[in-house]
C-alpha positions as semicolon CSV with decimal commas, in nm:
position;residue;x (nm);y (nm);z (nm)
1;M;13,779;10,768;8,309
2;P;13,416;10,706;8,162
3;K;13,355;10,430;7,885
4;T;13,271;10,551;7,535
5;L;13,001;10,375;7,444
6;S;13,047;10,336;6,994
7;P;12,846;10,531;6,754
8;K;12,576;10,274;6,699
9;K;12,511;10,221;7,111
10;A;12,463;10,624;7,137
11;A;12,238;10,639;6,903
12;A;12,041;10,352;7,004
13;A;12,062;10,530;7,359
14;K;11,940;10,826;7,173
15;A;11,648;10,685;6,996
16;R;11,526;10,555;7,388
17;R;11,531;10,891;7,547
18;G;11,295;11,004;7,254
19;A;11,081;10,691;7,266
20;A;10,721;10,725;7,305
21;L;10,606;10,639;7,681
22;A;10,354;10,322;7,567
23;T;10,289;10,099;7,795
24;P;10,169;9,769;7,700
25;S;9,783;9,691;7,770
26;D;9,539;9,452;7,636
27;L;9,281;9,714;7,680
28;G;9,290;9,909;7,396
29;A;9,389;10,260;7,246
30;S;9,025;10,401;7,285
31;A;9,017;10,226;7,666
32;T;9,350;10,363;7,783
33;K;9,263;10,676;7,637
34;D;8,876;10,711;7,784
35;I;9,044;10,538;8,177
36;A;9,346;10,763;8,106
37;G;9,139;11,066;8,014
38;A;8,894;11,042;8,346
39;L;9,144;10,903;8,564
40;N;9,378;11,221;8,542
41;A;9,090;11,430;8,558
42;I;9,011;11,247;8,908
43;L;9,411;11,251;8,996
44;A;9,395;11,648;8,938
45;D;9,084;11,646;9,167
46;V;9,287;11,485;9,433
47;F;9,598;11,713;9,456
48;A;9,301;12,015;9,443
49;L;9,123;11,863;9,742
50;Y;9,435;11,776;9,897
51;L;9,622;12,168;9,853
52;K;9,233;12,238;10,000
53;T;9,222;12,050;10,291
54;K;9,574;12,174;10,406
55;N;9,533;12,510;10,290
56;F;9,219;12,485;10,599
57;H;9,402;12,267;10,777
58;W;9,649;12,546;10,834
59;H;9,401;12,801;10,880
60;M;9,165;12,680;11,104
61;S;9,083;12,866;11,446
62;G;8,816;12,882;11,694
63;P;8,704;12,666;11,975
64;H;8,700;12,357;11,774
65;F;9,060;12,441;11,632
66;R;9,232;12,101;11,798
67;D;8,948;11,874;11,665
68;Y;8,900;12,035;11,303
69;H;9,306;12,058;11,257
70;L;9,334;11,691;11,348
71;L;9,045;11,567;11,126
72;L;9,161;11,798;10,855
73;D;9,528;11,682;10,857
74;D;9,419;11,271;10,880
75;Q;9,182;11,390;10,549
76;A;9,447;11,537;10,342
77;D;9,700;11,239;10,424
78;Q;9,448;10,979;10,326
79;I;9,403;11,232;10,016
80;Y;9,714;11,271;9,928
81;A;9,782;10,909;9,919
82;M;9,537;10,796;9,677
83;T;9,770;11,073;9,414
84;D;10,036;10,785;9,355
85;P;9,823;10,489;9,308
86;I;9,595;10,663;9,092
87;A;9,876;10,824;8,824
88;E;10,046;10,479;8,881
89;R;9,716;10,336;8,732
90;V;9,686;10,565;8,450
91;R;10,066;10,431;8,333
92;K;9,960;10,084;8,390
93;V;9,688;10,097;8,151
94;G;9,902;10,177;7,861
95;G;9,815;10,647;7,927
96;S;10,042;10,890;8,064
97;T;9,950;11,129;8,355
98;L;9,957;11,456;8,497
99;R;10,310;11,674;8,478
100;S;10,272;12,013;8,634
101;I;10,068;12,239;8,854
102;G;9,959;12,401;8,487
103;H;9,796;12,014;8,378
104;I;9,637;12,015;8,736
105;A;9,421;12,356;8,731
106;R;9,362;12,227;8,330
107;L;9,152;11,938;8,449
108;Q;9,048;12,002;8,786
109;R;8,700;12,033;8,862
110;V;8,706;12,078;9,282
111;S;8,715;12,499;9,351
112;D;9,007;12,676;9,484
113;N;8,933;12,849;9,789
114;D;9,178;13,184;9,829
115;A;8,974;13,345;10,058
116;D;9,189;13,519;10,340
117;F;8,964;13,411;10,599
118;V;8,689;13,114;10,578
119;S;8,494;13,037;10,910
120;P;8,588;12,657;11,023
121;L;8,189;12,581;11,016
122;D;8,220;12,655;10,598
123;M;8,609;12,512;10,574
124;L;8,374;12,191;10,688
125;A;8,067;12,253;10,460
126;E;8,298;12,316;10,140
127;L;8,487;12,022;10,199
128;H;8,241;11,806;10,256
129;Q;8,057;11,920;9,964
130;D;8,415;11,868;9,753
131;N;8,398;11,519;9,894
132;Q;8,065;11,453;9,778
133;Q;8,159;11,591;9,421
134;L;8,440;11,381;9,428
135;A;8,265;11,071;9,497
136;T;7,995;11,133;9,189
137;S;8,349;11,224;8,965
138;L;8,468;10,867;9,128
139;R;8,136;10,726;9,001
140;G;8,138;10,860;8,638
141;A;8,476;10,678;8,659
142;H;8,395;10,414;8,723
143;E;8,134;10,338;8,444
144;V;8,407;10,400;8,200
145;C;8,619;10,179;8,343
146;D;8,315;9,885;8,328
147;E;8,278;10,012;7,993
148;H;8,626;9,877;7,896
149;R;8,619;9,571;8,161
150;D;8,884;9,735;8,295
151;I;8,796;9,514;8,703
152;A;9,162;9,626;8,810
153;T;9,117;9,999;8,780
154;A;8,719;9,962;8,902
155;S;8,845;9,796;9,184
156;L;9,075;10,032;9,291
157;I;8,769;10,311;9,270
158;E;8,562;10,123;9,458
159;N;8,759;10,159;9,782
160;W;8,841;10,498;9,711
161;I;8,480;10,562;9,663
162;D;8,451;10,439;10,008
163;E;8,678;10,671;10,185
164;T;8,571;11,002;10,031
165;E;8,228;10,929;10,137
166;R;8,397;10,857;10,501
167;R;8,535;11,224;10,452
168;A;8,164;11,384;10,377
169;W;8,032;11,170;10,646
170;F;8,358;11,263;10,878
171;L;8,296;11,644;10,757
172;F;7,928;11,652;10,752
173;E;7,876;11,495;11,165
174;A;8,175;11,714;11,292
175;S;7,993;12,038;11,191
176;R;7,608;11,960;11,287
177;N;7,533;12,046;11,545
178;A;7,768;12,354;11,566
179;D;7,524;12,587;11,512
180;T;7,170;12,509;11,562
181;G;7,134;12,289;11,797
182;G;7,052;11,918;11,514
183;H;6,976;11,895;11,230
């Protein structure tokens, strides 16, 4: 038979359940708000880019199917791997993070693509542009971190910028000579 809590302990447990998620941070309330806001927007973009990359991976076709399919699968894995560190960093600085698909949709700046058919080269070009846009957004978030002297978050962002630029480069190079024999 389960042990019953005393009324005092039960009240304390209930109060803890209703307590706000307030992780202590030496950054201050303004920094927490700014950094969490910047990172949550990045997180929404990363989830949107992940799903778009998987969508294009699933719907790839044509003579370069295998190469493009594998490229996009690798990139999607790398993008998804960013999500937990971003969200955990938001929590470490004292903020709260995304809670739903709707929350992502409200914050994302990466456009969805719900088209029934997208040509392989258009897929690569769109993802190239999206990754470039993400790199720009990451630089903006880095500036917020610099402003508040959040070196740890800035350091993580620097790595994500490098990964994002690498994805953009691969997408560009994979499609560069496909139609025109060179640019």
